[in-house]
N, C-alpha and C positions, 0 to 999 in steps of 0.2 A: 504493500499500499504504499505509492504517494507521500511523503510529506506536505500539510499544508503549509501556510506560508508563516502563519503564527510561530507551528512547532519546529519549524526549519531555523525562524530565527532564533527562538529561545536552544537550539538544541545547539544551532553556533556559538549563542551566547557561554552557555556551557563551556564549551570545545577552549574557549580563548579564557573563561578563571580554570581551566584545568591546567590548560599548559600555559600562562601566568604563573601559577602557583609552582609547577613544574622546573620554573626557569627563573632562582635566584636572580638574574637582572634584571628581567622583566616586574619580577617582584619588588624589584626594592625602585624599578622606575614607575609603577602603578603605587607603592605607596608614598615617594616623593609627592607625585601628581596629584593627592587630595590631602598631604599634610606640609607641616610649615613647625620651623625647627620656633625654638623661644624666642632667639633674635628676631626672624623672621616674620612672627606672630606679632611681636611689639612692634616691631616696623609698619607690618598690615596696620595695625589698629593704629596707635598713633601713642602707642604707651609704653611703658617700660617694662621689660622684662617679668620683675621683682611683683610689681602694680597686675599685671597678668597673673601671677603667683595668686598673692592675695587675695583677688578675683573668686581664684580654681579655691583656695583655703574656704571661702565665706561660703563656697556651694551652688555659687554662681553656672551656671553650664558654658563654659568655653570653650569646651571640647577638650580641654586636656588628659591625655594618654600616658602612660609608658609603654614603651617598648623594648622589653631586655633594663638597659639602663637607658633606653635615649627617654628623652620627654617631647612628645610633638604637641602642638595641637590640630585636628581634623578644620579643617579650610571651612567647612558648609557648616559645620556647627559656630564658629567664630562669627563667622560673618550670619550669621539667626539669631547668635549673639549681640552681635553690634547693631542689630536691625531691632531686634527687643528694647535695647538701650536710647534709640533713635527717640527723641521731640521735637514736636512742631518746628520749635524754635531752629532746630538743629538740621532737619527738613529742606532743603531748599525749593523753592516754589518752581515747577517746572515750563511756567508762562512766562520765567523772566531770561 
């Protein structure tokens, strides 16, 4: 029975994930694409690395995780946290 388009896409996606997990270089590249180091996260947020750590210690969802000894920040979680902190005064008016 031939694969339907959605099934084909799912199977291709699963194959790509498996091949990425089996290839250490690809796994490292994939991890770098979705994470930021402490200094990168600090630059991204315009906060110091210590301030980001304090927000994490206070229980705020800044996306900080440890992978072995490395501390990294998940880019998507950090972006969502920044958006949640936005106030009307900090959001630019798109008509200007």
